[in-house]
Backbone as CSV, one residue per row, in Angstrom:
resi,resn,N_x,N_y,N_z,CA_x,CA_y,CA_z,C_x,C_y,C_z
1,UNK,-18.355,-22.469,0.851,-19.056,-21.322,0.928,-18.205,-20.473,2.216
2,UNK,-18.103,-20.968,3.144,-17.016,-20.632,4.356,-15.784,-19.975,3.553
3,UNK,-15.130,-20.835,2.726,-13.596,-20.006,2.308,-14.121,-18.650,1.128
4,UNK,-15.472,-18.571,0.630,-15.551,-17.206,-0.260,-15.566,-16.339,0.889
5,UNK,-16.180,-16.306,2.138,-16.567,-15.341,2.969,-15.122,-14.877,3.742
6,UNK,-14.181,-15.943,3.919,-12.909,-15.734,4.309,-11.834,-15.102,3.107
7,UNK,-12.275,-15.175,2.134,-11.357,-14.675,0.963,-11.848,-13.392,0.797
8,UNK,-13.174,-12.510,0.817,-13.725,-11.745,0.918,-13.453,-10.642,1.985
9,UNK,-12.993,-11.420,3.066,-12.496,-10.254,4.388,-11.197,-9.827,4.008
10,UNK,-10.208,-10.937,3.421,-8.567,-10.773,3.153,-8.693,-9.255,2.084
11,UNK,-9.629,-9.840,1.304,-9.463,-8.467,-0.046,-10.199,-7.149,0.837
12,UNK,-11.202,-7.443,1.619,-11.486,-5.951,2.344,-10.679,-5.332,3.171
13,UNK,-9.561,-6.150,3.791,-8.437,-6.174,4.650,-7.476,-5.251,3.914
14,UNK,-7.327,-5.691,2.586,-6.354,-5.549,1.848,-6.533,-4.083,0.836
15,UNK,-7.851,-4.068,0.630,-8.383,-2.576,0.500,-8.247,-1.622,1.148
16,UNK,-8.493,-1.920,2.486,-8.343,-0.615,3.490,-6.799,-0.682,3.481
17,UNK,-6.042,-1.323,3.585,-4.715,-1.415,3.916,-4.135,-0.072,2.570
18,UNK,-4.566,-0.385,1.680,-4.148,0.176,0.474,-4.873,1.884,0.420
19,UNK,-5.971,1.833,0.451,-6.744,3.175,0.668,-5.969,3.721,1.860
20,UNK,-5.968,3.289,2.906,-5.101,3.961,4.082,-3.853,4.821,3.439
21,UNK,-3.026,3.737,2.897,-1.411,4.292,2.294,-1.660,5.239,1.509
22,UNK,-2.596,5.161,0.466,-2.755,6.521,-0.465,-3.247,7.477,0.667
23,UNK,-3.896,7.539,1.214,-4.581,8.760,2.460,-3.368,9.204,3.090
24,UNK,-2.621,8.049,3.463,-1.379,8.597,4.316,-0.240,9.442,3.473
25,UNK,-0.255,8.991,2.030,0.628,10.162,1.253,0.086,11.200,0.864
26,UNK,-1.287,11.277,0.516,-2.345,12.235,0.754,-1.848,13.248,1.615
27,UNK,-1.846,13.248,2.819,-1.832,13.917,3.967,-0.263,14.056,3.990
28,UNK,0.758,13.419,3.610,1.898,14.081,3.554,2.356,15.407,2.984
29,UNK,1.338,15.975,2.078,1.886,17.376,1.315,1.127,18.248,2.027
30,UNK,0.456,18.137,3.290,0.236,19.258,4.003,1.379,19.678,5.235
31,UNK,1.516,20.640,5.604,2.351,21.065,6.413,1.928,20.433,7.898
32,UNK,0.579,20.817,8.141,0.642,20.196,9.282,-0.042,18.728,9.940
33,UNK,0.301,18.093,8.756,-0.178,16.763,9.039,1.116,15.657,8.617
34,UNK,2.170,16.513,7.555,3.108,15.606,7.062,4.105,14.769,8.365
35,UNK,4.257,15.498,9.531,5.052,15.006,10.258,4.361,13.678,10.882
36,UNK,3.052,13.557,10.839,2.479,12.409,11.376,2.478,11.548,10.501
37,UNK,2.305,11.689,9.327,2.063,10.840,8.109,3.000,10.569,7.339
38,UNK,4.489,10.652,8.046,5.793,10.365,7.458,5.957,8.876,7.072
39,UNK,6.669,8.704,5.829,6.884,7.125,5.511,7.898,6.467,6.703
40,UNK,7.094,5.295,7.285,8.361,4.857,8.159,9.012,3.852,7.629
41,UNK,8.521,2.987,6.540,9.257,2.656,5.700,9.225,2.631,4.217
42,UNK,10.209,2.765,3.771,10.455,3.345,2.355,11.313,2.507,1.337
43,UNK,11.119,1.412,0.853,12.004,0.462,0.134,11.544,0.360,-1.161
44,UNK,12.741,0.085,-1.776,12.387,-0.148,-3.516,13.344,-0.720,-4.033
45,UNK,12.893,-1.550,-5.405,13.831,-2.289,-6.173,13.583,-1.931,-7.476
46,UNK,14.147,-1.445,-8.552,13.759,-1.038,-9.807,14.926,-1.525,-10.803
47,UNK,14.638,-2.087,-11.633,15.443,-2.505,-12.835,14.616,-1.586,-13.948
48,UNK,15.917,-0.638,-14.236,15.285,0.560,-15.219,14.928,-0.033,-16.662
49,UNK,15.891,-0.772,-16.966,15.620,-1.362,-18.334,16.420,-2.544,-18.536
50,UNK,15.661,-3.396,-19.227,16.266,-4.760,-19.439,16.040,-4.740,-21.113
51,UNK,17.092,-5.209,-21.981,16.712,-5.134,-23.474,17.389,-6.555,-24.201
52,UNK,16.607,-7.434,-24.674,16.790,-8.473,-25.477,16.762,-8.201,-27.022
53,UNK,17.266,-6.982,-27.227,17.224,-6.941,-28.610,15.647,-6.969,-28.759
54,UNK,14.974,-7.905,-29.122,13.706,-7.885,-29.717,12.524,-7.635,-28.667
55,UNK,13.168,-7.665,-27.301,12.225,-7.412,-26.271,12.739,-6.486,-25.126
56,UNK,12.194,-5.294,-24.670,12.743,-4.437,-23.909,11.620,-4.170,-22.643
57,UNK,11.863,-4.369,-21.840,10.811,-4.119,-20.570,11.842,-3.521,-19.111
58,UNK,10.872,-2.889,-18.171,11.458,-2.742,-16.990,10.609,-3.173,-15.889
59,UNK,11.102,-3.145,-14.610,10.172,-3.356,-13.326,10.499,-2.577,-12.073
60,UNK,9.614,-2.196,-11.734,9.854,-1.317,-10.283,8.995,-1.869,-9.419
61,UNK,9.159,-2.169,-7.954,8.846,-2.821,-6.715,8.843,-1.880,-5.879
62,UNK,8.064,-1.376,-4.955,8.236,-0.544,-3.988,7.430,-0.585,-2.484
63,UNK,7.807,-0.442,-1.807,6.744,-0.310,-0.425,7.205,0.693,0.183
64,UNK,6.075,0.919,0.661,5.621,2.385,1.770,4.730,2.231,2.852
65,UNK,5.170,2.491,4.249,4.276,2.296,5.066,4.217,3.459,6.122
66,UNK,2.962,3.932,6.514,2.936,5.222,7.154,1.780,4.859,8.064
67,UNK,1.749,6.185,9.018,0.565,6.081,9.847,-0.818,5.680,8.954
68,UNK,-0.953,6.232,7.918,-2.391,5.787,7.195,-2.454,4.071,6.894
69,UNK,-1.239,3.622,6.538,-1.206,1.992,6.343,-1.846,1.402,7.432
70,UNK,-1.235,1.836,8.817,-1.516,1.070,10.068,-2.988,1.659,10.376
71,UNK,-3.739,2.702,10.178,-5.117,2.940,10.196,-5.894,2.334,9.311
72,UNK,-5.627,2.046,8.311,-6.357,1.505,7.212,-6.485,-0.001,7.621
73,UNK,-5.241,-0.645,8.306,-5.472,-1.855,8.503,-6.076,-2.132,9.607
74,UNK,-5.872,-1.214,10.629,-7.143,-1.328,11.622,-8.702,-1.256,11.479
75,UNK,-8.786,-0.439,10.410,-10.359,-0.536,10.087,-10.902,-1.407,8.814
76,UNK,-9.725,-1.744,8.150,-10.213,-3.124,7.689,-10.066,-4.414,8.635
77,UNK,-9.454,-4.570,9.629,-9.837,-5.648,10.495,-11.115,-5.396,11.362
78,UNK,-11.443,-4.040,11.478,-12.882,-4.003,12.238,-14.087,-4.145,10.873
79,UNK,-13.821,-3.676,10.081,-14.747,-3.940,9.041,-14.872,-5.694,8.558
80,UNK,-14.050,-6.123,8.487,-13.949,-7.570,8.479,-14.241,-8.554,9.367
81,UNK,-14.191,-7.878,10.427,-14.921,-9.012,11.805,-16.040,-9.265,11.478
C-alpha cells in the first residue's frame, strides 16, 4: 500500500511540472509576461526520417524548462507532501 501512495505522489509531481511548463509556454505569448517565462533550457534531438524501404519513421525529443516548470515543481511538491 505504501508503494502505491509513493507512486501516486510522483505522478502528481510530474503532472504539476508538465502543466507548469505548458503554462510557462502559454505566458510566453504575451509581451508583459514573456521576459519572465522565457525558456531557460531548450534542447532537442530530431531524426526527421529513417527509411528501411518497408518501414519509415521519425523521432523527436525535446526538453524545455522555464519559470512555469519551476513553479509547477514547487506546487507539485506542496500537493504531494
